[in-house]
C-alpha positions as CSV (number, residue, x, y, z in Angstrom):
1,M,46.9,-8.6,-24.1
2,T,43.4,-8.5,-25.4
3,T,42.3,-11.2,-22.9
4,M,44.0,-9.5,-20.1
5,A,42.4,-6.2,-21.0
6,K,39.0,-7.8,-21.0
7,K,39.6,-9.4,-17.6
8,L,40.7,-6.0,-16.3
9,R,37.6,-4.3,-17.6
10,T,35.4,-7.0,-16.1
11,R,37.0,-6.6,-12.7
12,L,36.8,-2.9,-12.8
13,A,33.1,-3.1,-13.8
14,R,32.5,-5.4,-10.9
15,Y,34.4,-3.5,-8.2
16,L,33.9,0.0,-9.6
17,P,30.5,0.1,-11.3
18,A,29.7,3.2,-13.5
19,H,27.2,4.7,-11.0
20,L,29.9,4.6,-8.3
21,W,32.5,6.5,-10.2
22,L,29.9,8.9,-11.5
23,A,28.8,9.6,-7.9
24,I,32.5,10.3,-7.0
25,L,32.8,12.6,-10.1
26,V,29.7,14.6,-9.0
27,A,30.8,14.8,-5.4
28,L,34.3,16.0,-6.5
29,S,32.7,18.6,-8.7
30,G,30.8,20.0,-5.7
31,Y,33.9,20.0,-3.6
32,L,36.0,21.8,-6.2
33,H,33.3,24.5,-6.6
34,L,33.3,25.1,-2.8
35,V,37.1,25.4,-2.7
36,S,36.9,27.8,-5.7
37,V,34.3,30.0,-3.9
38,F,36.4,30.1,-0.6
39,E,39.6,30.9,-2.5
40,S,38.0,33.7,-4.5
41,A,36.7,35.3,-1.3
42,G,40.0,35.0,0.6
43,R,38.9,31.9,2.6
44,P,36.2,33.8,4.6
45,N,35.6,32.9,8.2
46,F,33.4,34.2,11.0
47,A,35.9,37.0,11.8
48,F,35.9,37.9,8.1
49,L,32.1,38.3,8.1
50,S,32.0,40.3,11.4
51,S,34.2,43.0,9.9
52,F,31.3,44.4,7.8
53,D,28.5,46.7,9.1
54,T,25.7,45.1,7.0
55,W,24.9,41.7,5.6
56,R,24.8,43.2,2.1
57,E,28.4,44.2,2.4
58,A,29.4,40.7,3.6
59,I,27.5,39.0,0.7
60,D,29.0,41.5,-1.8
61,A,32.5,40.7,-0.4
62,V,32.0,36.9,-0.9
63,G,30.3,37.5,-4.2
64,L,26.7,37.6,-5.1
65,L,27.0,34.8,-7.7
66,D,29.3,32.7,-5.4
67,A,26.7,32.5,-2.6
68,P,24.3,30.3,-4.7
69,R,27.3,28.4,-6.1
70,T,28.3,27.5,-2.6
71,L,24.8,26.0,-2.0
72,L,24.9,24.2,-5.3
73,G,28.3,22.8,-4.5
74,M,27.1,21.4,-1.2
75,G,24.0,20.1,-3.0
76,L,26.1,18.2,-5.5
77,I,28.0,16.5,-2.7
78,L,24.7,15.4,-1.1
79,M,23.2,14.3,-4.5
80,A,26.2,12.0,-5.0
81,L,24.6,9.9,-2.2
82,G,21.5,9.6,-4.3
83,L,23.6,8.6,-7.3
84,L,25.1,5.7,-5.3
85,L,21.5,4.5,-4.9
86,R,21.0,4.8,-8.7
87,A,18.0,7.0,-8.1
88,R,16.6,8.7,-11.2
89,I,15.6,11.9,-9.2
90,A,19.2,12.3,-8.0
91,W,20.4,11.9,-11.6
92,A,18.0,14.6,-12.8
93,F,18.8,17.1,-10.1
94,S,22.5,16.5,-10.5
95,L,22.2,17.4,-14.1
96,L,20.2,20.5,-13.2
97,M,22.7,21.6,-10.5
98,L,25.7,21.0,-12.8
99,F,24.1,23.1,-15.5
100,T,23.2,25.9,-13.1
101,I,26.6,25.9,-11.3
102,G,28.3,25.9,-14.7
103,I,26.4,29.0,-15.8
104,L,27.1,30.8,-12.5
105,G,30.8,29.8,-12.7
106,Y,31.1,31.1,-16.2
107,M,29.5,34.4,-15.1
108,G,31.6,34.5,-11.9
109,S,35.1,33.5,-10.9
110,A,35.3,29.8,-11.8
111,S,38.6,28.6,-13.4
112,R,38.9,27.2,-16.9
113,F,39.7,23.8,-15.5
114,L,36.6,23.8,-13.3
115,E,34.4,24.8,-16.3
116,I,35.8,21.9,-18.4
117,Y,35.5,19.4,-15.5
118,N,31.9,20.5,-14.9
119,L,31.1,20.0,-18.6
120,V,32.7,16.5,-18.6
121,A,30.7,15.5,-15.5
122,F,27.5,16.8,-17.1
123,L,28.1,14.9,-20.3
124,L,29.1,11.6,-18.6
125,L,25.9,11.7,-16.5
126,L,23.8,12.4,-19.6
127,L,25.4,9.5,-21.5
128,N,24.8,7.1,-18.6
129,W,21.1,8.0,-18.0
130,S,20.0,4.4,-18.3
131,R,22.0,3.3,-15.2
132,F,19.8,5.5,-12.9
133,N,16.4,3.9,-13.1
134,R,15.3,3.5,-9.5
135,A,12.6,5.3,-7.5
136,S,14.2,5.3,-4.1
137,L,12.5,6.5,-0.9
138,A,15.9,7.3,0.6
139,A,16.8,9.4,-2.5
140,G,13.5,11.1,-2.4
141,S,14.0,12.0,1.3
142,L,17.5,13.2,0.5
143,F,16.2,15.4,-2.3
144,T,13.5,16.8,0.0
145,V,16.1,17.9,2.6
146,I,18.4,19.4,0.0
147,A,15.6,21.3,-1.8
148,I,14.1,22.7,1.4
149,C,17.5,23.7,2.9
150,S,18.6,25.3,-0.5
151,L,15.4,27.3,-0.7
152,L,15.7,28.4,2.9
153,A,19.2,29.5,2.3
154,Y,18.2,31.4,-0.8
155,A,15.4,33.1,1.0
156,I,17.6,34.0,4.0
157,F,20.5,35.4,2.0
158,G,18.2,37.2,-0.4
159,S,16.2,38.9,2.4
160,L,19.4,39.9,4.1
161,Y,20.8,41.3,0.9
162,L,17.6,43.3,0.2
163,G,17.0,44.0,3.8
164,E,16.6,47.8,3.5
165,Q,13.9,47.3,0.9
166,F,11.5,45.8,3.3
167,G,9.4,47.5,5.9
168,P,10.5,47.1,8.6
169,A,14.0,46.5,7.4
170,I,15.4,42.9,7.7
171,N,18.8,43.5,9.3
172,S,19.3,40.4,11.5
173,L,19.5,36.7,10.9
174,P,16.5,35.8,13.1
175,N,14.3,38.2,11.2
176,A,15.5,36.8,7.9
177,V,14.8,33.2,9.0
178,Y,11.3,34.2,10.2
179,F,10.4,36.1,7.0
180,S,11.8,33.2,4.9
181,V,9.8,30.4,6.6
182,V,6.6,32.5,6.7
183,T,6.9,33.3,3.0
184,M,8.0,29.8,1.9
185,S,5.0,28.3,3.6
186,T,2.8,30.9,1.9
187,V,1.3,32.0,5.3
188,G,2.2,35.6,4.9
189,Y,1.3,37.4,8.1
190,G,2.0,40.8,6.6
191,D,4.2,42.2,9.4
192,I,7.2,42.4,7.1
193,V,6.3,43.9,3.7
194,P,8.4,44.3,0.5
195,Q,8.5,48.0,-0.4
196,S,10.4,48.0,-3.7
197,V,9.8,46.3,-7.0
198,T,13.0,44.2,-6.6
199,A,11.9,43.1,-3.1
200,R,8.4,42.2,-4.3
201,Y,9.7,40.1,-7.2
202,F,12.1,38.4,-4.8
203,T,9.2,37.6,-2.4
204,L,7.2,36.3,-5.3
205,S,10.0,34.0,-6.3
206,I,10.2,32.6,-2.8
207,I,6.4,31.9,-2.8
208,I,6.5,30.2,-6.3
209,L,9.6,28.1,-5.4
210,G,8.1,27.2,-2.0
211,I,5.0,25.8,-3.6
212,T,7.1,24.0,-6.2
213,V,9.6,22.5,-3.8
214,F,7.0,21.3,-1.3
215,A,4.8,19.8,-4.0
216,T,7.8,18.1,-5.6
217,S,9.1,16.9,-2.3
218,I,5.8,15.3,-1.4
219,S,5.7,13.5,-4.7
220,A,9.4,12.4,-4.4
221,I,8.6,10.7,-1.0
222,A,5.1,9.5,-1.7
223,G,5.8,8.4,-5.2
224,P,8.0,5.4,-4.4
225,L,5.6,4.5,-1.5
226,I,2.4,4.4,-3.5
227,G,3.6,4.2,-7.1
228,G,4.3,0.5,-7.0
229,N,0.9,-0.3,-5.4
230,V,-1.0,1.9,-7.8
231,K,0.9,0.3,-10.7
232,R,0.0,-3.2,-9.5
233,I,-3.7,-2.3,-9.0
234,I,-4.0,-0.7,-12.4
235,K,-2.1,-3.5,-14.1
236,G,-4.2,-6.1,-12.3
237,R,-7.5,-4.4,-13.4
238,I,-6.5,-4.0,-17.0
239,A,-5.2,-7.6,-17.1
240,H,-8.4,-8.9,-15.5
241,A,-10.5,-7.1,-18.2
242,M,-8.4,-8.5,-21.0
243,R,-8.2,-12.1,-19.8
244,H,-10.3,-14.1,-22.3
245,D,-9.4,-16.8,-24.9
246,H,-6.1,-17.2,-23.1
247,I,-3.9,-19.9,-21.6
248,I,-3.5,-20.2,-17.8
249,L,0.0,-21.6,-16.9
250,V,0.3,-22.8,-13.4
251,G,3.7,-23.4,-11.8
252,A,7.2,-22.1,-11.6
253,S,8.9,-25.4,-12.5
254,A,11.6,-25.7,-15.2
255,L,9.0,-27.1,-17.6
256,A,6.5,-24.2,-16.9
257,S,9.3,-21.7,-17.4
258,S,10.3,-23.3,-20.7
259,V,6.7,-23.4,-22.0
260,Y,6.0,-19.8,-21.2
261,P,8.4,-18.1,-23.8
262,V,7.3,-20.6,-26.5
263,L,3.6,-19.8,-26.0
264,R,4.4,-16.0,-26.0
265,E,6.5,-16.3,-29.2
266,R,3.5,-17.9,-30.9
267,G,1.3,-15.0,-29.9
268,Y,-0.8,-16.7,-27.2
269,P,-2.0,-14.6,-24.3
270,V,-0.7,-16.3,-21.1
271,T,-1.6,-15.7,-17.5
272,V,0.8,-17.3,-15.0
273,I,-0.1,-18.5,-11.5
274,V,2.8,-19.0,-9.1
275,P,2.5,-20.1,-5.4
276,E,3.3,-17.5,-2.8
277,G,7.0,-17.6,-1.7
278,V,8.2,-19.6,-4.7
279,A,11.0,-18.1,-6.8
280,H,10.3,-17.9,-10.6
281,S,12.1,-16.7,-13.7
282,Y,9.1,-15.1,-15.5
283,P,9.7,-11.6,-17.0
284,E,8.5,-8.5,-15.2
285,Q,5.9,-7.8,-17.9
286,A,4.3,-11.2,-17.5
287,D,0.6,-11.3,-16.4
288,L,1.4,-12.9,-13.1
289,I,-0.8,-13.9,-10.2
290,I,0.6,-15.0,-6.9
291,G,-1.7,-17.6,-5.3
292,D,-2.7,-21.2,-4.8
293,A,-4.2,-22.4,-8.1
294,T,-5.9,-25.4,-6.3
295,K,-8.4,-22.8,-5.0
296,S,-11.3,-21.9,-7.3
297,S,-11.1,-18.2,-6.4
298,V,-7.5,-17.9,-7.7
299,L,-8.5,-19.6,-11.0
300,V,-11.5,-17.2,-11.3
301,E,-9.1,-14.3,-10.8
302,A,-6.9,-15.7,-13.6
303,G,-9.9,-15.8,-15.9
304,A,-10.5,-19.5,-15.9
305,P,-14.2,-19.2,-17.0
306,K,-12.9,-17.5,-20.2
307,A,-9.7,-19.5,-20.7
308,N,-9.0,-21.9,-23.5
309,Y,-6.5,-24.0,-21.6
310,V,-5.4,-24.5,-18.0
311,L,-1.9,-26.0,-17.8
312,A,-1.1,-27.7,-14.5
313,L,2.7,-27.9,-14.6
314,R,3.7,-27.8,-11.0
315,D,6.4,-30.1,-9.5
316,D,3.9,-31.8,-7.2
317,D,1.6,-34.3,-9.0
318,A,-1.0,-34.1,-6.3
319,D,-1.2,-30.3,-6.7
320,N,-1.6,-30.8,-10.5
321,A,-4.5,-33.2,-9.9
322,F,-6.3,-30.7,-7.6
323,I,-5.7,-27.9,-10.1
324,V,-7.4,-29.9,-12.8
325,L,-10.4,-30.6,-10.6
326,A,-10.6,-26.9,-9.6
327,A,-10.4,-25.8,-13.3
328,K,-13.2,-28.2,-14.3
329,D,-15.3,-26.7,-11.5
330,V,-14.9,-23.0,-12.5
331,G,-13.9,-23.3,-16.2
332,A,-16.2,-23.0,-19.2
333,P,-17.4,-26.3,-20.8
334,D,-14.9,-25.8,-23.6
335,T,-11.9,-25.0,-21.3
336,K,-9.4,-27.8,-21.7
337,T,-7.1,-28.9,-19.0
338,V,-3.5,-30.2,-19.3
339,A,-1.5,-31.9,-16.6
340,V,2.0,-33.2,-16.3
341,A,3.0,-36.3,-14.3
342,N,6.4,-35.7,-12.8
343,S,6.6,-39.3,-11.8
344,P,5.6,-42.0,-14.3
345,E,3.9,-44.0,-11.6
346,H,1.5,-41.2,-11.0
347,L,0.3,-41.1,-14.6
348,D,-2.6,-43.4,-14.1
349,K,-3.7,-41.5,-10.9
350,L,-3.7,-38.3,-12.8
351,R,-5.8,-39.8,-15.6
352,R,-8.5,-40.5,-13.0
353,V,-9.3,-36.8,-12.7
354,Q,-9.8,-36.8,-16.4
355,P,-7.7,-33.9,-17.8
356,D,-8.0,-33.4,-21.5
357,I,-4.2,-34.0,-21.9
358,V,-1.9,-35.8,-19.5
359,F,1.7,-36.7,-20.1
360,S,4.8,-37.8,-18.4
361,L,8.1,-36.2,-19.6
362,Q,10.0,-39.4,-19.0
363,Q,7.6,-41.5,-21.0
364,L,7.3,-38.9,-23.7
365,V,11.1,-38.7,-24.2
366,G,11.4,-42.5,-24.0
367,E,8.8,-43.1,-26.7
368,L,10.3,-40.4,-29.0
369,L,13.9,-41.7,-28.5
370,A,12.8,-45.3,-29.1
371,R,11.0,-44.4,-32.4
372,T,14.0,-42.3,-33.5
373,L,16.5,-45.1,-32.9
374,A,14.2,-47.7,-34.6
375,G,13.8,-45.4,-37.6
376,E,10.0,-45.4,-37.2
377,K,7.9,-42.5,-38.4
378,I,6.9,-39.8,-36.0
379,D,3.8,-38.1,-37.3
380,Q,1.0,-35.9,-35.9
381,A,-1.2,-38.9,-35.1
382,F,1.5,-40.5,-33.0
383,V,2.1,-37.2,-31.1
384,D,-1.6,-36.8,-30.5
385,N,-1.9,-40.3,-29.2
386,L,1.2,-39.9,-27.1
387,F,-0.1,-36.8,-25.3
388,A,-3.5,-38.5,-24.9
389,G,-1.6,-41.3,-23.1
390,K,-2.2,-43.9,-25.8
391,P,1.1,-44.5,-27.7
392,D,0.8,-47.2,-30.4
């Protein structure tokens, strides 16, 4: 049973990942709140709204607290799309919306079941924060549309509700839209003026929220676009300034990938050079340069003039030979070069470019295995001679 349960959990995690069912949970929360609002207002329709003489009466009939709850319910449904993309901004605003809609529901007409459901969705989102770690342009654009539309709806409904407290009075939808857009954009022509304290504070809230929403929206869209480039530029400049007394590791071969973690575990600073278009398994935090290490300019960028070692560990022996020559050209006098001969027959050719250390994995393993089988001693002198290409 235990094995079957593990298999079932594995399949569920594969076909129904956590971010997917959390998105469904949030979308369902928004839908349930919309249904709750419509039911509490007697399922309003256009005929229902036209039976009132003023917009204030219509909003009062629906419920002053239920109007923003309706907007938040629609916002949660849209935010679920951002959660599907595992966007951090969608996660943050879903939490904010769930919290706000929970408070409004508690103050208004939300059912006990809906309050508990809302709390469960909030807690599950909070516990799974690490799953939403992406800066998505699509999610940023979605947030921008939701934020602007929500603010516009808030401004329109508020100006209609307080319409008599403006001069001239706002008593039609076109006037409310005009006043909302002008105020949100902080243009303020002054042709419609708030005349009461409540109306002034409401207008002030639109201005503050307008500035906040537009600034946040710009950052939400521009952030993913320029954030990665800025991060790479800053990282590159910092890394360039810190590259000294380090090891330059060239290549993405199995040997190079195995050498990297060993060097890092021993505390050596390592700069990796990988050819463009070649897949590699180096960690994200590695000091990585994409380029052709046979070119002197790339080795200079990697800090070859201040490096202790340049390791040419590519799969192509000819490339390794050219890397050694380029490193000798731009490196300091005490910078040592190491090259691997992937084919034993190329070992002598690699020695002609005079790297400080040259070795063949096949020959190295053969010598070690032969010594081990013969019961001969393997000491440091033997290893030094073996890497120097002079086994005894």
